[in-house]
mmCIF entry with sequence, helices, sheets and N, C-alpha, C, O atoms, coordinates in Angstrom:
data_MODEL
# 
_entry.id   MODEL 
# 
_entity.id                         1 
_entity.type                       polymer 
_entity.pdbx_number_of_molecules   1 
# 
_entity_poly.entity_id                      1 
_entity_poly.type                           'polypeptide(L)' 
_entity_poly.nstd_linkage                   no 
_entity_poly.nstd_monomer                   no 
_entity_poly.pdbx_seq_one_letter_code       MAKSNAAKISKMMLLAPDIIEAILEGRTDDWMMLKPLDRPLPMRWEEQQVELGI 
_entity_poly.pdbx_seq_one_letter_code_can   MAKSNAAKISKMMLLAPDIIEAILEGRTDDWMMLKPLDRPLPMRWEEQQVELGI 
_entity_poly.pdbx_strand_id                 A 
# 
loop_
_entity_poly_seq.entity_id 
_entity_poly_seq.num 
_entity_poly_seq.mon_id 
_entity_poly_seq.hetero 
1 1  MET n 
1 2  ALA n 
1 3  LYS n 
1 4  SER n 
1 5  ASN n 
1 6  ALA n 
1 7  ALA n 
1 8  LYS n 
1 9  ILE n 
1 10 SER n 
1 11 LYS n 
1 12 MET n 
1 13 MET n 
1 14 LEU n 
1 15 LEU n 
1 16 ALA n 
1 17 PRO n 
1 18 ASP n 
1 19 ILE n 
1 20 ILE n 
1 21 GLU n 
1 22 ALA n 
1 23 ILE n 
1 24 LEU n 
1 25 GLU n 
1 26 GLY n 
1 27 ARG n 
1 28 THR n 
1 29 ASP n 
1 30 ASP n 
1 31 TRP n 
1 32 MET n 
1 33 MET n 
1 34 LEU n 
1 35 LYS n 
1 36 PRO n 
1 37 LEU n 
1 38 ASP n 
1 39 ARG n 
1 40 PRO n 
1 41 LEU n 
1 42 PRO n 
1 43 MET n 
1 44 ARG n 
1 45 TRP n 
1 46 GLU n 
1 47 GLU n 
1 48 GLN n 
1 49 GLN n 
1 50 VAL n 
1 51 GLU n 
1 52 LEU n 
1 53 GLY n 
1 54 ILE n 
# 
_struct_asym.id          A 
_struct_asym.entity_id   1 
# 
loop_
_struct_conf.conf_type_id 
_struct_conf.id 
_struct_conf.pdbx_PDB_helix_id 
_struct_conf.beg_label_comp_id 
_struct_conf.beg_label_asym_id 
_struct_conf.beg_label_seq_id 
_struct_conf.pdbx_beg_PDB_ins_code 
_struct_conf.end_label_comp_id 
_struct_conf.end_label_asym_id 
_struct_conf.end_label_seq_id 
_struct_conf.pdbx_end_PDB_ins_code 
_struct_conf.beg_auth_comp_id 
_struct_conf.beg_auth_asym_id 
_struct_conf.beg_auth_seq_id 
_struct_conf.end_auth_comp_id 
_struct_conf.end_auth_asym_id 
_struct_conf.end_auth_seq_id 
_struct_conf.pdbx_PDB_helix_class 
_struct_conf.details 
_struct_conf.pdbx_PDB_helix_length 
HELX_P HELX_P1 AA1 ASN A 5  ? MET A 12 ? ASN A 5  MET A 12 1 ? 8 
HELX_P HELX_P2 AA2 PRO A 17 ? LEU A 24 ? PRO A 17 LEU A 24 1 ? 8 
HELX_P HELX_P3 AA3 ASP A 30 ? LEU A 37 ? ASP A 30 LEU A 37 1 ? 8 
HELX_P HELX_P4 AA4 TRP A 45 ? LEU A 52 ? TRP A 45 LEU A 52 1 ? 8 
# 
_struct_conf_type.id          HELX_P 
_struct_conf_type.criteria    ? 
_struct_conf_type.reference   ? 
# 
loop_
_atom_site.group_PDB 
_atom_site.id 
_atom_site.type_symbol 
_atom_site.label_atom_id 
_atom_site.label_alt_id 
_atom_site.label_comp_id 
_atom_site.label_asym_id 
_atom_site.label_entity_id 
_atom_site.label_seq_id 
_atom_site.pdbx_PDB_ins_code 
_atom_site.Cartn_x 
_atom_site.Cartn_y 
_atom_site.Cartn_z 
_atom_site.occupancy 
_atom_site.B_iso_or_equiv 
_atom_site.pdbx_formal_charge 
_atom_site.auth_seq_id 
_atom_site.auth_comp_id 
_atom_site.auth_asym_id 
_atom_site.auth_atom_id 
_atom_site.pdbx_PDB_model_num 
ATOM 1   N N  . MET A 1 1  ? 10.818  6.864  0.019   1.00 0.00 ? 1  MET A N  1 
ATOM 2   C CA . MET A 1 1  ? 10.376  7.677  1.151   1.00 0.00 ? 1  MET A CA 1 
ATOM 3   C C  . MET A 1 1  ? 8.951   7.273  1.521   1.00 0.00 ? 1  MET A C  1 
ATOM 4   O O  . MET A 1 1  ? 8.104   7.113  0.642   1.00 0.00 ? 1  MET A O  1 
ATOM 5   N N  . ALA A 1 2  ? 8.687   7.112  2.790   1.00 0.00 ? 2  ALA A N  1 
ATOM 6   C CA . ALA A 1 2  ? 7.361   6.723  3.262   1.00 0.00 ? 2  ALA A CA 1 
ATOM 7   C C  . ALA A 1 2  ? 6.395   7.903  3.195   1.00 0.00 ? 2  ALA A C  1 
ATOM 8   O O  . ALA A 1 2  ? 6.773   9.054  3.415   1.00 0.00 ? 2  ALA A O  1 
ATOM 9   N N  . LYS A 1 3  ? 5.151   7.589  2.887   1.00 0.00 ? 3  LYS A N  1 
ATOM 10  C CA . LYS A 1 3  ? 4.134   8.632  2.851   1.00 0.00 ? 3  LYS A CA 1 
ATOM 11  C C  . LYS A 1 3  ? 3.792   9.045  4.273   1.00 0.00 ? 3  LYS A C  1 
ATOM 12  O O  . LYS A 1 3  ? 3.853   8.239  5.202   1.00 0.00 ? 3  LYS A O  1 
ATOM 13  N N  . SER A 1 4  ? 3.437   10.294 4.424   1.00 0.00 ? 4  SER A N  1 
ATOM 14  C CA . SER A 1 4  ? 3.029   10.763 5.745   1.00 0.00 ? 4  SER A CA 1 
ATOM 15  C C  . SER A 1 4  ? 1.642   10.213 6.077   1.00 0.00 ? 4  SER A C  1 
ATOM 16  O O  . SER A 1 4  ? 0.882   9.832  5.186   1.00 0.00 ? 4  SER A O  1 
ATOM 17  N N  . ASN A 1 5  ? 1.331   10.178 7.353   1.00 0.00 ? 5  ASN A N  1 
ATOM 18  C CA . ASN A 1 5  ? 0.000   9.725  7.769   1.00 0.00 ? 5  ASN A CA 1 
ATOM 19  C C  . ASN A 1 5  ? -1.089  10.603 7.178   1.00 0.00 ? 5  ASN A C  1 
ATOM 20  O O  . ASN A 1 5  ? -2.150  10.101 6.808   1.00 0.00 ? 5  ASN A O  1 
ATOM 21  N N  . ALA A 1 6  ? -0.848  11.894 7.083   1.00 0.00 ? 6  ALA A N  1 
ATOM 22  C CA . ALA A 1 6  ? -1.845  12.805 6.519   1.00 0.00 ? 6  ALA A CA 1 
ATOM 23  C C  . ALA A 1 6  ? -2.127  12.454 5.064   1.00 0.00 ? 6  ALA A C  1 
ATOM 24  O O  . ALA A 1 6  ? -3.278  12.502 4.631   1.00 0.00 ? 6  ALA A O  1 
ATOM 25  N N  . ALA A 1 7  ? -1.098  12.106 4.307   1.00 0.00 ? 7  ALA A N  1 
ATOM 26  C CA . ALA A 1 7  ? -1.283  11.736 2.907   1.00 0.00 ? 7  ALA A CA 1 
ATOM 27  C C  . ALA A 1 7  ? -2.097  10.454 2.795   1.00 0.00 ? 7  ALA A C  1 
ATOM 28  O O  . ALA A 1 7  ? -2.968  10.346 1.932   1.00 0.00 ? 7  ALA A O  1 
ATOM 29  N N  . LYS A 1 8  ? -1.823  9.489  3.657   1.00 0.00 ? 8  LYS A N  1 
ATOM 30  C CA . LYS A 1 8  ? -2.565  8.230  3.634   1.00 0.00 ? 8  LYS A CA 1 
ATOM 31  C C  . LYS A 1 8  ? -4.026  8.443  3.998   1.00 0.00 ? 8  LYS A C  1 
ATOM 32  O O  . LYS A 1 8  ? -4.919  7.893  3.353   1.00 0.00 ? 8  LYS A O  1 
ATOM 33  N N  . ILE A 1 9  ? -4.268  9.241  5.030   1.00 0.00 ? 9  ILE A N  1 
ATOM 34  C CA . ILE A 1 9  ? -5.637  9.488  5.476   1.00 0.00 ? 9  ILE A CA 1 
ATOM 35  C C  . ILE A 1 9  ? -6.411  10.277 4.433   1.00 0.00 ? 9  ILE A C  1 
ATOM 36  O O  . ILE A 1 9  ? -7.577  9.978  4.177   1.00 0.00 ? 9  ILE A O  1 
ATOM 37  N N  . SER A 1 10 ? -5.786  11.277 3.826   1.00 0.00 ? 10 SER A N  1 
ATOM 38  C CA . SER A 1 10 ? -6.493  12.075 2.826   1.00 0.00 ? 10 SER A CA 1 
ATOM 39  C C  . SER A 1 10 ? -6.866  11.226 1.619   1.00 0.00 ? 10 SER A C  1 
ATOM 40  O O  . SER A 1 10 ? -7.906  11.459 1.002   1.00 0.00 ? 10 SER A O  1 
ATOM 41  N N  . LYS A 1 11 ? -6.037  10.247 1.272   1.00 0.00 ? 11 LYS A N  1 
ATOM 42  C CA . LYS A 1 11 ? -6.349  9.357  0.156   1.00 0.00 ? 11 LYS A CA 1 
ATOM 43  C C  . LYS A 1 11 ? -7.559  8.487  0.494   1.00 0.00 ? 11 LYS A C  1 
ATOM 44  O O  . LYS A 1 11 ? -8.383  8.196  -0.373  1.00 0.00 ? 11 LYS A O  1 
ATOM 45  N N  . MET A 1 12 ? -7.662  8.074  1.757   1.00 0.00 ? 12 MET A N  1 
ATOM 46  C CA . MET A 1 12 ? -8.782  7.231  2.164   1.00 0.00 ? 12 MET A CA 1 
ATOM 47  C C  . MET A 1 12 ? -10.105 7.982  2.117   1.00 0.00 ? 12 MET A C  1 
ATOM 48  O O  . MET A 1 12 ? -11.162 7.361  2.009   1.00 0.00 ? 12 MET A O  1 
ATOM 49  N N  . MET A 1 13 ? -10.060 9.303  2.196   1.00 0.00 ? 13 MET A N  1 
ATOM 50  C CA . MET A 1 13 ? -11.285 10.105 2.134   1.00 0.00 ? 13 MET A CA 1 
ATOM 51  C C  . MET A 1 13 ? -11.940 10.024 0.766   1.00 0.00 ? 13 MET A C  1 
ATOM 52  O O  . MET A 1 13 ? -13.111 10.374 0.620   1.00 0.00 ? 13 MET A O  1 
ATOM 53  N N  . LEU A 1 14 ? -11.199 9.566  -0.242  1.00 0.00 ? 14 LEU A N  1 
ATOM 54  C CA . LEU A 1 14 ? -11.732 9.463  -1.595  1.00 0.00 ? 14 LEU A CA 1 
ATOM 55  C C  . LEU A 1 14 ? -12.344 8.102  -1.894  1.00 0.00 ? 14 LEU A C  1 
ATOM 56  O O  . LEU A 1 14 ? -12.849 7.873  -2.994  1.00 0.00 ? 14 LEU A O  1 
ATOM 57  N N  . LEU A 1 15 ? -12.301 7.196  -0.917  1.00 0.00 ? 15 LEU A N  1 
ATOM 58  C CA . LEU A 1 15 ? -12.851 5.860  -1.127  1.00 0.00 ? 15 LEU A CA 1 
ATOM 59  C C  . LEU A 1 15 ? -14.375 5.874  -1.109  1.00 0.00 ? 15 LEU A C  1 
ATOM 60  O O  . LEU A 1 15 ? -15.001 6.719  -0.468  1.00 0.00 ? 15 LEU A O  1 
ATOM 61  N N  . ALA A 1 16 ? -14.950 4.925  -1.825  1.00 0.00 ? 16 ALA A N  1 
ATOM 62  C CA . ALA A 1 16 ? -16.403 4.762  -1.829  1.00 0.00 ? 16 ALA A CA 1 
ATOM 63  C C  . ALA A 1 16 ? -16.885 4.473  -0.416  1.00 0.00 ? 16 ALA A C  1 
ATOM 64  O O  . ALA A 1 16 ? -16.203 3.781  0.340   1.00 0.00 ? 16 ALA A O  1 
ATOM 65  N N  . PRO A 1 17 ? -18.047 4.991  -0.051  1.00 0.00 ? 17 PRO A N  1 
ATOM 66  C CA . PRO A 1 17 ? -18.560 4.791  1.307   1.00 0.00 ? 17 PRO A CA 1 
ATOM 67  C C  . PRO A 1 17 ? -18.678 3.321  1.709   1.00 0.00 ? 17 PRO A C  1 
ATOM 68  O O  . PRO A 1 17 ? -18.400 2.982  2.859   1.00 0.00 ? 17 PRO A O  1 
ATOM 69  N N  . ASP A 1 18 ? -19.081 2.444  0.794   1.00 0.00 ? 18 ASP A N  1 
ATOM 70  C CA . ASP A 1 18 ? -19.216 1.036  1.168   1.00 0.00 ? 18 ASP A CA 1 
ATOM 71  C C  . ASP A 1 18 ? -17.860 0.371  1.391   1.00 0.00 ? 18 ASP A C  1 
ATOM 72  O O  . ASP A 1 18 ? -17.772 -0.599 2.144   1.00 0.00 ? 18 ASP A O  1 
ATOM 73  N N  . ILE A 1 19 ? -16.810 0.869  0.756   1.00 0.00 ? 19 ILE A N  1 
ATOM 74  C CA . ILE A 1 19 ? -15.463 0.353  0.996   1.00 0.00 ? 19 ILE A CA 1 
ATOM 75  C C  . ILE A 1 19 ? -15.000 0.777  2.386   1.00 0.00 ? 19 ILE A C  1 
ATOM 76  O O  . ILE A 1 19 ? -14.436 -0.030 3.125   1.00 0.00 ? 19 ILE A O  1 
ATOM 77  N N  . ILE A 1 20 ? -15.236 2.033  2.745   1.00 0.00 ? 20 ILE A N  1 
ATOM 78  C CA . ILE A 1 20 ? -14.873 2.517  4.079   1.00 0.00 ? 20 ILE A CA 1 
ATOM 79  C C  . ILE A 1 20 ? -15.632 1.719  5.146   1.00 0.00 ? 20 ILE A C  1 
ATOM 80  O O  . ILE A 1 20 ? -15.061 1.327  6.163   1.00 0.00 ? 20 ILE A O  1 
ATOM 81  N N  . GLU A 1 21 ? -16.904 1.490  4.904   1.00 0.00 ? 21 GLU A N  1 
ATOM 82  C CA . GLU A 1 21 ? -17.724 0.720  5.849   1.00 0.00 ? 21 GLU A CA 1 
ATOM 83  C C  . GLU A 1 21 ? -17.182 -0.702 6.010   1.00 0.00 ? 21 GLU A C  1 
ATOM 84  O O  . GLU A 1 21 ? -17.115 -1.214 7.127   1.00 0.00 ? 21 GLU A O  1 
ATOM 85  N N  . ALA A 1 22 ? -16.796 -1.337 4.910   1.00 0.00 ? 22 ALA A N  1 
ATOM 86  C CA . ALA A 1 22 ? -16.248 -2.700 4.968   1.00 0.00 ? 22 ALA A CA 1 
ATOM 87  C C  . ALA A 1 22 ? -14.949 -2.728 5.777   1.00 0.00 ? 22 ALA A C  1 
ATOM 88  O O  . ALA A 1 22 ? -14.719 -3.659 6.550   1.00 0.00 ? 22 ALA A O  1 
ATOM 89  N N  . ILE A 1 23 ? -14.111 -1.724 5.603   1.00 0.00 ? 23 ILE A N  1 
ATOM 90  C CA . ILE A 1 23 ? -12.851 -1.642 6.346   1.00 0.00 ? 23 ILE A CA 1 
ATOM 91  C C  . ILE A 1 23 ? -13.134 -1.476 7.834   1.00 0.00 ? 23 ILE A C  1 
ATOM 92  O O  . ILE A 1 23 ? -12.555 -2.184 8.658   1.00 0.00 ? 23 ILE A O  1 
ATOM 93  N N  . LEU A 1 24 ? -14.025 -0.544 8.183   1.00 0.00 ? 24 LEU A N  1 
ATOM 94  C CA . LEU A 1 24 ? -14.321 -0.259 9.581   1.00 0.00 ? 24 LEU A CA 1 
ATOM 95  C C  . LEU A 1 24 ? -15.008 -1.424 10.283  1.00 0.00 ? 24 LEU A C  1 
ATOM 96  O O  . LEU A 1 24 ? -14.821 -1.620 11.484  1.00 0.00 ? 24 LEU A O  1 
ATOM 97  N N  . GLU A 1 25 ? -15.796 -2.192 9.548   1.00 0.00 ? 25 GLU A N  1 
ATOM 98  C CA . GLU A 1 25 ? -16.507 -3.329 10.133  1.00 0.00 ? 25 GLU A CA 1 
ATOM 99  C C  . GLU A 1 25 ? -15.658 -4.600 10.143  1.00 0.00 ? 25 GLU A C  1 
ATOM 100 O O  . GLU A 1 25 ? -16.086 -5.638 10.648  1.00 0.00 ? 25 GLU A O  1 
ATOM 101 N N  . GLY A 1 26 ? -14.442 -4.507 9.577   1.00 0.00 ? 26 GLY A N  1 
ATOM 102 C CA . GLY A 1 26 ? -13.552 -5.665 9.577   1.00 0.00 ? 26 GLY A CA 1 
ATOM 103 C C  . GLY A 1 26 ? -13.925 -6.728 8.572   1.00 0.00 ? 26 GLY A C  1 
ATOM 104 O O  . GLY A 1 26 ? -13.559 -7.892 8.736   1.00 0.00 ? 26 GLY A O  1 
ATOM 105 N N  . ARG A 1 27 ? -14.658 -6.342 7.519   1.00 0.00 ? 27 ARG A N  1 
ATOM 106 C CA . ARG A 1 27 ? -15.064 -7.303 6.498   1.00 0.00 ? 27 ARG A CA 1 
ATOM 107 C C  . ARG A 1 27 ? -14.040 -7.442 5.382   1.00 0.00 ? 27 ARG A C  1 
ATOM 108 O O  . ARG A 1 27 ? -14.329 -8.055 4.354   1.00 0.00 ? 27 ARG A O  1 
ATOM 109 N N  . THR A 1 28 ? -12.862 -6.890 5.566   1.00 0.00 ? 28 THR A N  1 
ATOM 110 C CA . THR A 1 28 ? -11.808 -6.991 4.564   1.00 0.00 ? 28 THR A CA 1 
ATOM 111 C C  . THR A 1 28 ? -10.566 -7.606 5.187   1.00 0.00 ? 28 THR A C  1 
ATOM 112 O O  . THR A 1 28 ? -10.339 -7.501 6.392   1.00 0.00 ? 28 THR A O  1 
ATOM 113 N N  . ASP A 1 29 ? -9.789  -8.230 4.372   1.00 0.00 ? 29 ASP A N  1 
ATOM 114 C CA . ASP A 1 29 ? -8.502  -8.768 4.799   1.00 0.00 ? 29 ASP A CA 1 
ATOM 115 C C  . ASP A 1 29 ? -7.539  -7.586 4.872   1.00 0.00 ? 29 ASP A C  1 
ATOM 116 O O  . ASP A 1 29 ? -7.380  -6.863 3.888   1.00 0.00 ? 29 ASP A O  1 
ATOM 117 N N  . ASP A 1 30 ? -6.895  -7.378 6.018   1.00 0.00 ? 30 ASP A N  1 
ATOM 118 C CA . ASP A 1 30 ? -5.999  -6.230 6.186   1.00 0.00 ? 30 ASP A CA 1 
ATOM 119 C C  . ASP A 1 30 ? -4.928  -6.173 5.108   1.00 0.00 ? 30 ASP A C  1 
ATOM 120 O O  . ASP A 1 30 ? -4.681  -5.105 4.546   1.00 0.00 ? 30 ASP A O  1 
ATOM 121 N N  . TRP A 1 31 ? -4.293  -7.286 4.809   1.00 0.00 ? 31 TRP A N  1 
ATOM 122 C CA . TRP A 1 31 ? -3.225  -7.302 3.805   1.00 0.00 ? 31 TRP A CA 1 
ATOM 123 C C  . TRP A 1 31 ? -3.772  -6.918 2.436   1.00 0.00 ? 31 TRP A C  1 
ATOM 124 O O  . TRP A 1 31 ? -3.146  -6.156 1.700   1.00 0.00 ? 31 TRP A O  1 
ATOM 125 N N  . MET A 1 32 ? -4.956  -7.457 2.098   1.00 0.00 ? 32 MET A N  1 
ATOM 126 C CA . MET A 1 32 ? -5.555  -7.168 0.801   1.00 0.00 ? 32 MET A CA 1 
ATOM 127 C C  . MET A 1 32 ? -5.847  -5.673 0.651   1.00 0.00 ? 32 MET A C  1 
ATOM 128 O O  . MET A 1 32 ? -5.696  -5.116 -0.437  1.00 0.00 ? 32 MET A O  1 
ATOM 129 N N  . MET A 1 33 ? -6.259  -5.032 1.731   1.00 0.00 ? 33 MET A N  1 
ATOM 130 C CA . MET A 1 33 ? -6.626  -3.623 1.647   1.00 0.00 ? 33 MET A CA 1 
ATOM 131 C C  . MET A 1 33 ? -5.414  -2.698 1.666   1.00 0.00 ? 33 MET A C  1 
ATOM 132 O O  . MET A 1 33 ? -5.407  -1.684 0.968   1.00 0.00 ? 33 MET A O  1 
ATOM 133 N N  . LEU A 1 34 ? -4.406  -3.023 2.440   1.00 0.00 ? 34 LEU A N  1 
ATOM 134 C CA . LEU A 1 34 ? -3.269  -2.118 2.562   1.00 0.00 ? 34 LEU A CA 1 
ATOM 135 C C  . LEU A 1 34 ? -2.444  -2.044 1.284   1.00 0.00 ? 34 LEU A C  1 
ATOM 136 O O  . LEU A 1 34 ? -1.981  -0.965 0.916   1.00 0.00 ? 34 LEU A O  1 
ATOM 137 N N  . LYS A 1 35 ? -2.255  -3.153 0.612   1.00 0.00 ? 35 LYS A N  1 
ATOM 138 C CA . LYS A 1 35 ? -1.474  -3.140 -0.625  1.00 0.00 ? 35 LYS A CA 1 
ATOM 139 C C  . LYS A 1 35 ? -2.124  -2.257 -1.692  1.00 0.00 ? 35 LYS A C  1 
ATOM 140 O O  . LYS A 1 35 ? -1.457  -1.367 -2.219  1.00 0.00 ? 35 LYS A O  1 
ATOM 141 N N  . PRO A 1 36 ? -3.414  -2.472 -2.035  1.00 0.00 ? 36 PRO A N  1 
ATOM 142 C CA . PRO A 1 36 ? -4.018  -1.623 -3.065  1.00 0.00 ? 36 PRO A CA 1 
ATOM 143 C C  . PRO A 1 36 ? -4.072  -0.143 -2.683  1.00 0.00 ? 36 PRO A C  1 
ATOM 144 O O  . PRO A 1 36 ? -3.972  0.724  -3.552  1.00 0.00 ? 36 PRO A O  1 
ATOM 145 N N  . LEU A 1 37 ? -4.229  0.149  -1.396  1.00 0.00 ? 37 LEU A N  1 
ATOM 146 C CA . LEU A 1 37 ? -4.335  1.552  -0.991  1.00 0.00 ? 37 LEU A CA 1 
ATOM 147 C C  . LEU A 1 37 ? -2.998  2.273  -1.077  1.00 0.00 ? 37 LEU A C  1 
ATOM 148 O O  . LEU A 1 37 ? -2.931  3.492  -0.920  1.00 0.00 ? 37 LEU A O  1 
ATOM 149 N N  . ASP A 1 38 ? -1.936  1.518  -1.327  1.00 0.00 ? 38 ASP A N  1 
ATOM 150 C CA . ASP A 1 38 ? -0.622  2.131  -1.458  1.00 0.00 ? 38 ASP A CA 1 
ATOM 151 C C  . ASP A 1 38 ? -0.386  2.682  -2.868  1.00 0.00 ? 38 ASP A C  1 
ATOM 152 O O  . ASP A 1 38 ? 0.591   3.394  -3.102  1.00 0.00 ? 38 ASP A O  1 
ATOM 153 N N  . ARG A 1 39 ? -1.273  2.354  -3.797  1.00 0.00 ? 39 ARG A N  1 
ATOM 154 C CA . ARG A 1 39 ? -1.130  2.846  -5.172  1.00 0.00 ? 39 ARG A CA 1 
ATOM 155 C C  . ARG A 1 39 ? -2.373  3.652  -5.547  1.00 0.00 ? 39 ARG A C  1 
ATOM 156 O O  . ARG A 1 39 ? -3.390  3.577  -4.856  1.00 0.00 ? 39 ARG A O  1 
ATOM 157 N N  . PRO A 1 40 ? -2.301  4.410  -6.621  1.00 0.00 ? 40 PRO A N  1 
ATOM 158 C CA . PRO A 1 40 ? -3.473  5.212  -7.017  1.00 0.00 ? 40 PRO A CA 1 
ATOM 159 C C  . PRO A 1 40 ? -4.676  4.327  -7.344  1.00 0.00 ? 40 PRO A C  1 
ATOM 160 O O  . PRO A 1 40 ? -4.541  3.279  -7.975  1.00 0.00 ? 40 PRO A O  1 
ATOM 161 N N  . LEU A 1 41 ? -5.827  4.760  -6.913  1.00 0.00 ? 41 LEU A N  1 
ATOM 162 C CA . LEU A 1 41 ? -7.071  4.064  -7.221  1.00 0.00 ? 41 LEU A CA 1 
ATOM 163 C C  . LEU A 1 41 ? -7.922  4.934  -8.135  1.00 0.00 ? 41 LEU A C  1 
ATOM 164 O O  . LEU A 1 41 ? -7.760  6.154  -8.160  1.00 0.00 ? 41 LEU A O  1 
ATOM 165 N N  . PRO A 1 42 ? -8.829  4.312  -8.889  1.00 0.00 ? 42 PRO A N  1 
ATOM 166 C CA . PRO A 1 42 ? -9.730  5.094  -9.745  1.00 0.00 ? 42 PRO A CA 1 
ATOM 167 C C  . PRO A 1 42 ? -10.585 6.046  -8.908  1.00 0.00 ? 42 PRO A C  1 
ATOM 168 O O  . PRO A 1 42 ? -10.848 5.777  -7.736  1.00 0.00 ? 42 PRO A O  1 
ATOM 169 N N  . MET A 1 43 ? -11.006 7.125  -9.490  1.00 0.00 ? 43 MET A N  1 
ATOM 170 C CA . MET A 1 43 ? -11.854 8.078  -8.783  1.00 0.00 ? 43 MET A CA 1 
ATOM 171 C C  . MET A 1 43 ? -13.302 7.595  -8.723  1.00 0.00 ? 43 MET A C  1 
ATOM 172 O O  . MET A 1 43 ? -14.018 7.902  -7.770  1.00 0.00 ? 43 MET A O  1 
ATOM 173 N N  . ARG A 1 44 ? -13.736 6.844  -9.733  1.00 0.00 ? 44 ARG A N  1 
ATOM 174 C CA . ARG A 1 44 ? -15.119 6.351  -9.754  1.00 0.00 ? 44 ARG A CA 1 
ATOM 175 C C  . ARG A 1 44 ? -15.274 5.235  -8.722  1.00 0.00 ? 44 ARG A C  1 
ATOM 176 O O  . ARG A 1 44 ? -14.486 4.290  -8.692  1.00 0.00 ? 44 ARG A O  1 
ATOM 177 N N  . TRP A 1 45 ? -16.295 5.355  -7.879  1.00 0.00 ? 45 TRP A N  1 
ATOM 178 C CA . TRP A 1 45 ? -16.506 4.392  -6.810  1.00 0.00 ? 45 TRP A CA 1 
ATOM 179 C C  . TRP A 1 45 ? -16.717 2.978  -7.341  1.00 0.00 ? 45 TRP A C  1 
ATOM 180 O O  . TRP A 1 45 ? -16.228 2.014  -6.751  1.00 0.00 ? 45 TRP A O  1 
ATOM 181 N N  . GLU A 1 46 ? -17.449 2.847  -8.457  1.00 0.00 ? 46 GLU A N  1 
ATOM 182 C CA . GLU A 1 46 ? -17.695 1.522  -9.020  1.00 0.00 ? 46 GLU A CA 1 
ATOM 183 C C  . GLU A 1 46 ? -16.390 0.852  -9.427  1.00 0.00 ? 46 GLU A C  1 
ATOM 184 O O  . GLU A 1 46 ? -16.223 -0.352 -9.237  1.00 0.00 ? 46 GLU A O  1 
ATOM 185 N N  . GLU A 1 47 ? -15.475 1.617  -9.979  1.00 0.00 ? 47 GLU A N  1 
ATOM 186 C CA . GLU A 1 47 ? -14.184 1.070  -10.408 1.00 0.00 ? 47 GLU A CA 1 
ATOM 187 C C  . GLU A 1 47 ? -13.340 0.692  -9.193  1.00 0.00 ? 47 GLU A C  1 
ATOM 188 O O  . GLU A 1 47 ? -12.606 -0.295 -9.238  1.00 0.00 ? 47 GLU A O  1 
ATOM 189 N N  . GLN A 1 48 ? -13.434 1.460  -8.113  1.00 0.00 ? 48 GLN A N  1 
ATOM 190 C CA . GLN A 1 48 ? -12.710 1.122  -6.877  1.00 0.00 ? 48 GLN A CA 1 
ATOM 191 C C  . GLN A 1 48 ? -13.211 -0.228 -6.348  1.00 0.00 ? 48 GLN A C  1 
ATOM 192 O O  . GLN A 1 48 ? -12.420 -1.083 -5.952  1.00 0.00 ? 48 GLN A O  1 
ATOM 193 N N  . GLN A 1 49 ? -14.523 -0.401 -6.349  1.00 0.00 ? 49 GLN A N  1 
ATOM 194 C CA . GLN A 1 49 ? -15.107 -1.637 -5.830  1.00 0.00 ? 49 GLN A CA 1 
ATOM 195 C C  . GLN A 1 49 ? -14.609 -2.849 -6.623  1.00 0.00 ? 49 GLN A C  1 
ATOM 196 O O  . GLN A 1 49 ? -14.288 -3.885 -6.042  1.00 0.00 ? 49 GLN A O  1 
ATOM 197 N N  . VAL A 1 50 ? -14.549 -2.717 -7.936  1.00 0.00 ? 50 VAL A N  1 
ATOM 198 C CA . VAL A 1 50 ? -14.062 -3.808 -8.773  1.00 0.00 ? 50 VAL A CA 1 
ATOM 199 C C  . VAL A 1 50 ? -12.600 -4.078 -8.490  1.00 0.00 ? 50 VAL A C  1 
ATOM 200 O O  . VAL A 1 50 ? -12.208 -5.232 -8.313  1.00 0.00 ? 50 VAL A O  1 
ATOM 201 N N  . GLU A 1 51 ? -11.787 -3.034 -8.444  1.00 0.00 ? 51 GLU A N  1 
ATOM 202 C CA . GLU A 1 51 ? -10.349 -3.195 -8.231  1.00 0.00 ? 51 GLU A CA 1 
ATOM 203 C C  . GLU A 1 51 ? -10.028 -3.804 -6.867  1.00 0.00 ? 51 GLU A C  1 
ATOM 204 O O  . GLU A 1 51 ? -9.094  -4.598 -6.753  1.00 0.00 ? 51 GLU A O  1 
ATOM 205 N N  . LEU A 1 52 ? -10.790 -3.440 -5.832  1.00 0.00 ? 52 LEU A N  1 
ATOM 206 C CA . LEU A 1 52 ? -10.536 -3.934 -4.490  1.00 0.00 ? 52 LEU A CA 1 
ATOM 207 C C  . LEU A 1 52 ? -11.309 -5.204 -4.165  1.00 0.00 ? 52 LEU A C  1 
ATOM 208 O O  . LEU A 1 52 ? -11.099 -5.815 -3.118  1.00 0.00 ? 52 LEU A O  1 
ATOM 209 N N  . GLY A 1 53 ? -12.210 -5.601 -5.072  1.00 0.00 ? 53 GLY A N  1 
ATOM 210 C CA . GLY A 1 53 ? -12.972 -6.825 -4.853  1.00 0.00 ? 53 GLY A CA 1 
ATOM 211 C C  . GLY A 1 53 ? -14.010 -6.714 -3.749  1.00 0.00 ? 53 GLY A C  1 
ATOM 212 O O  . GLY A 1 53 ? -14.261 -7.673 -3.019  1.00 0.00 ? 53 GLY A O  1 
ATOM 213 N N  . ILE A 1 54 ? -14.608 -5.542 -3.632  1.00 0.00 ? 54 ILE A N  1 
ATOM 214 C CA . ILE A 1 54 ? -15.619 -5.315 -2.592  1.00 0.00 ? 54 ILE A CA 1 
ATOM 215 C C  . ILE A 1 54 ? -16.964 -5.042 -3.249  1.00 0.00 ? 54 ILE A C  1 
ATOM 216 O O  . ILE A 1 54 ? -17.957 -4.823 -2.555  1.00 0.00 ? 54 ILE A O  1 
# 
């Protein structure tokens, strides 16, 4: 079953600010970002940055 848009957006609210900035500024590969965001990410911002390579 596909996740609702609200679920996807609410998950993005937990991302580190510099990751959100990189996404909005287009400094990330779309494919690279969409795949990891489909699974649970660490809550600590430093761990998110390492996992996403940002």
